[in-house]
C-alpha positions as CSV (number, residue, x, y, z in Angstrom):
1,M,-17.8,82.1,72.3
2,E,-15.9,79.1,70.8
3,P,-13.3,79.7,68.3
4,K,-14.0,78.4,64.7
5,K,-11.3,76.1,63.0
6,S,-10.8,76.1,59.3
7,T,-11.1,72.8,57.6
8,K,-8.1,73.5,55.4
9,A,-6.0,74.1,58.5
10,D,-6.5,70.6,59.7
11,V,-3.3,68.5,59.5
12,S,-4.9,65.1,60.1
13,R,-7.3,65.4,57.1
14,N,-4.6,64.0,54.6
15,S,-2.5,61.8,56.9
16,S,-3.4,58.7,55.0
17,L,-2.3,60.0,51.8
18,Y,1.1,61.2,53.3
19,F,1.5,57.9,54.8
20,A,1.2,56.1,51.4
21,V,3.6,58.4,49.6
22,G,6.2,58.1,52.3
23,L,5.8,54.3,52.2
24,A,6.3,54.3,48.5
25,L,9.5,56.4,48.7
26,M,11.0,54.0,51.4
27,M,10.3,51.0,49.4
28,A,12.0,52.5,46.4
29,L,15.0,53.5,48.3
30,T,15.3,50.1,49.8
31,Y,15.0,48.4,46.3
32,M,17.7,50.7,44.9
33,T,20.1,50.0,47.9
34,I,19.7,46.2,47.5
35,N,20.4,46.2,43.7
36,Y,23.3,48.5,43.9
37,K,26.7,47.0,42.7
38,S,30.2,48.5,42.8
39,Y,33.3,47.1,40.9
40,E,37.0,47.7,41.7
41,K,38.9,49.6,39.1
42,S,42.0,47.3,39.4
43,N,40.0,44.3,38.1
44,I,38.7,45.8,35.0
45,D,40.9,45.1,31.9
46,I,39.7,46.8,28.6
47,G,42.5,45.2,26.7
48,K,45.2,46.9,24.6
49,L,46.2,46.6,21.0
50,D,49.9,46.9,20.1
51,L,50.1,47.7,16.5
52,D,54.1,48.1,16.5
53,D,54.3,44.3,16.5
54,L,52.2,44.0,13.4
55,D,54.5,46.6,11.5
56,E,57.8,44.6,12.2
57,E,56.5,41.3,10.9
58,E,58.2,40.3,7.7
59,I,56.5,38.2,5.1
60,P,59.0,35.7,3.5
61,I,59.2,35.8,-0.4
62,T,58.7,32.4,-1.9
63,Q,60.2,31.6,-5.4
64,Q,58.6,29.1,-7.7
65,E,61.1,26.5,-9.1
66,L,61.0,26.2,-12.8
67,I,60.6,22.5,-14.1
68,P,62.4,22.0,-17.3
69,P,60.3,20.7,-20.3
70,P,60.6,17.1,-21.2
71,P,63.1,16.4,-24.0
72,P,61.4,16.0,-27.5
73,P,60.8,12.5,-28.9
74,P,63.6,11.1,-31.3
75,P,62.7,11.4,-34.9
76,P,61.4,8.3,-36.7
77,V,63.9,5.9,-38.3
78,V,63.6,6.1,-42.0
79,P,64.5,2.8,-43.7
80,E,67.4,3.1,-46.2
81,E,65.5,1.1,-49.0
82,I,61.7,0.7,-49.5
83,E,61.0,-2.8,-51.0
84,I,57.8,-2.9,-53.1
85,V,56.1,-6.4,-52.9
86,E,53.9,-7.4,-55.7
87,D,50.5,-8.8,-54.9
88,E,50.5,-12.2,-56.7
89,K,46.9,-13.1,-55.6
90,E,44.3,-12.4,-58.4
91,I,41.1,-10.7,-57.4
92,E,38.0,-12.2,-59.2
93,E,35.7,-9.5,-60.2
94,T,32.0,-10.4,-59.6
95,V,29.9,-9.6,-62.7
96,I,26.4,-8.7,-62.0
97,E,24.1,-9.8,-64.8
98,S,21.0,-7.8,-65.8
99,T,17.6,-9.4,-64.9
100,E,15.9,-7.5,-67.8
101,T,14.5,-9.6,-70.5
102,D,15.1,-9.1,-74.1
103,Q,12.1,-8.7,-76.5
104,E,13.4,-11.7,-78.6
105,E,13.7,-14.0,-75.6
106,E,11.1,-16.6,-75.4
107,I,8.7,-16.7,-72.5
108,V,8.4,-20.0,-70.9
109,E,4.8,-20.9,-69.8
110,V,4.3,-21.8,-66.2
111,E,2.2,-24.9,-65.7
112,E,-0.8,-24.8,-63.6
113,I,-0.2,-25.3,-59.9
114,E,-2.7,-27.6,-58.2
115,V,-3.5,-26.5,-54.6
116,E,-4.5,-29.3,-52.4
117,E,-7.1,-28.5,-49.9
118,V,-6.4,-29.6,-46.4
119,E,-9.4,-30.8,-44.5
120,E,-9.7,-29.3,-41.1
121,D,-10.7,-31.7,-38.2
122,I,-13.6,-29.8,-37.1
123,E,-15.3,-30.7,-33.8
124,V,-19.1,-30.3,-33.3
125,P,-20.7,-30.9,-30.0
126,F,-23.3,-33.7,-29.9
127,S,-26.1,-31.5,-28.8
128,V,-26.0,-29.2,-31.8
129,I,-24.7,-31.6,-34.6
130,E,-26.9,-31.6,-37.6
131,N,-26.7,-35.3,-38.4
132,V,-25.8,-37.3,-35.3
133,P,-23.4,-40.3,-35.4
134,I,-25.3,-43.5,-36.0
135,F,-24.8,-46.5,-33.5
136,P,-25.2,-49.9,-35.1
137,G,-28.8,-50.7,-34.8
138,C,-30.1,-47.1,-34.9
139,E,-30.2,-46.8,-38.7
140,K,-34.0,-47.3,-39.1
141,E,-34.8,-44.4,-36.4
142,K,-36.3,-41.3,-38.1
143,G,-35.2,-37.9,-37.3
144,N,-32.1,-36.6,-35.5
145,N,-33.5,-36.6,-32.0
146,A,-34.7,-40.1,-32.2
147,K,-31.1,-41.3,-33.5
148,K,-29.6,-39.3,-30.5
149,Q,-31.8,-41.2,-28.0
150,C,-31.2,-44.4,-29.6
151,M,-27.5,-43.9,-29.5
152,S,-27.5,-42.9,-25.9
153,D,-29.5,-46.0,-24.9
154,K,-27.3,-48.4,-26.9
155,I,-24.0,-47.0,-25.3
156,S,-25.6,-47.1,-21.8
157,K,-26.6,-50.9,-22.2
158,F,-23.1,-51.8,-23.8
159,V,-21.3,-50.1,-20.9
160,N,-23.6,-51.8,-18.1
161,K,-22.9,-55.1,-19.8
162,K,-19.2,-54.9,-20.2
163,F,-18.2,-53.0,-17.1
164,N,-17.0,-55.1,-14.2
165,T,-19.0,-53.7,-11.3
166,D,-17.2,-56.1,-8.9
167,L,-14.0,-54.2,-9.3
168,A,-15.0,-51.5,-7.0
169,G,-15.5,-54.0,-4.2
170,D,-12.1,-55.6,-4.8
171,L,-10.6,-52.0,-4.6
172,G,-12.1,-51.5,-1.1
173,L,-14.7,-48.9,-2.3
174,S,-18.2,-48.7,-1.0
175,G,-21.3,-46.8,-1.5
176,R,-22.3,-45.1,-4.8
177,Q,-19.6,-44.6,-7.4
178,R,-19.4,-42.1,-10.2
179,I,-17.2,-42.2,-13.2
180,N,-17.1,-39.4,-15.8
181,V,-15.9,-40.5,-19.2
182,I,-15.3,-38.3,-22.3
183,F,-14.5,-39.6,-25.8
184,K,-14.6,-38.6,-29.4
185,I,-16.2,-40.1,-32.5
186,D,-13.9,-39.0,-35.3
187,K,-14.8,-38.4,-38.9
188,T,-14.2,-42.0,-39.7
189,G,-16.5,-43.4,-37.1
190,N,-13.8,-44.7,-34.7
191,I,-13.5,-44.1,-30.8
192,V,-10.5,-41.8,-29.9
193,G,-9.3,-39.6,-27.2
194,V,-10.9,-41.5,-24.2
195,Q,-10.6,-39.9,-20.8
196,A,-11.9,-40.9,-17.6
197,R,-12.0,-39.5,-13.9
198,A,-13.1,-41.6,-10.9
199,P,-12.3,-42.1,-7.3
200,H,-9.7,-44.8,-8.0
201,P,-7.2,-45.3,-10.8
202,G,-8.6,-48.8,-11.3
203,L,-11.9,-47.5,-12.1
204,E,-10.6,-45.1,-14.6
205,K,-8.6,-47.9,-16.3
206,E,-11.8,-50.1,-16.5
207,A,-13.9,-47.3,-18.0
208,K,-11.3,-46.6,-20.6
209,R,-11.1,-50.4,-21.5
210,V,-15.1,-50.6,-21.9
211,I,-15.2,-47.4,-24.1
212,N,-12.6,-48.6,-26.3
213,L,-14.7,-51.8,-27.0
214,L,-17.5,-49.7,-28.5
215,P,-18.2,-50.7,-32.1
216,K,-17.4,-48.3,-35.1
217,M,-20.2,-45.9,-35.9
218,K,-21.3,-44.0,-38.9
219,P,-19.7,-40.5,-38.5
220,G,-21.7,-37.5,-37.7
221,K,-22.0,-34.8,-40.4
222,Q,-22.1,-31.0,-40.3
223,R,-23.3,-29.3,-43.5
224,G,-22.7,-32.5,-45.5
225,K,-19.2,-33.0,-44.3
226,A,-17.9,-35.7,-41.7
227,V,-16.8,-34.1,-38.5
228,T,-15.6,-35.2,-35.1
229,V,-18.1,-35.3,-32.3
230,P,-17.1,-35.3,-28.6
231,Y,-19.4,-37.3,-26.4
232,S,-19.6,-37.3,-22.5
233,L,-20.9,-40.3,-20.5
234,P,-21.4,-40.5,-16.7
235,I,-21.1,-44.0,-15.4
236,L,-23.0,-44.6,-12.0
237,F,-23.2,-47.8,-10.0
238,Q,-23.8,-48.9,-6.3
239,V,-21.3,-51.0,-4.6
240,Q,-23.0,-54.0,-2.7
241,D,-21.7,-54.4,0.7
């Protein structure tokens, strides 16, 4: 008959648990041994405070020096005699007269003042003028538009006849030349304010000379009054090589 063993009496049953606990204790003991530090009592200085030296310290007593106040100023010198000087200059009093009139004073009648009307120099464009300036020879034309066309044709023929087209070749210019001319026909019918723009100053001078040769015209009118009419004229010609 075999003897029966109790499972609770088996020591090897919890051997792994005992080993883990023992290992943990050994590691804890080793850690504490490595980090343990010791100090010598002779090297520790906690410091001491001697209060007797503070009691023996004497604080010197300072005394403020008193500065004497400045002496008072001397009294003003009183003259022995006061001399009164008479003012010989006479002061003229200004008398302000009253501007009020008396009932018995005669009223002077003021003559009538004539106001001269200053005529303004009004400019009206050529395209909207009521009565266009009339170029000599266009008097018989009927209607404003017909007179405008007649004036334009007359001015173009006049310029083509008087303008020196050979001047452009003499100035070394070639090809097509354009000159823009602006002038005014004043309220007396004369040509004024001639301006020209061209590729060469010589052409501008020639254009001004020709425009100033235009004959006197009958001035343009706006609402029955003579006015100044500006006029622009382009001059085109081809330079023969």
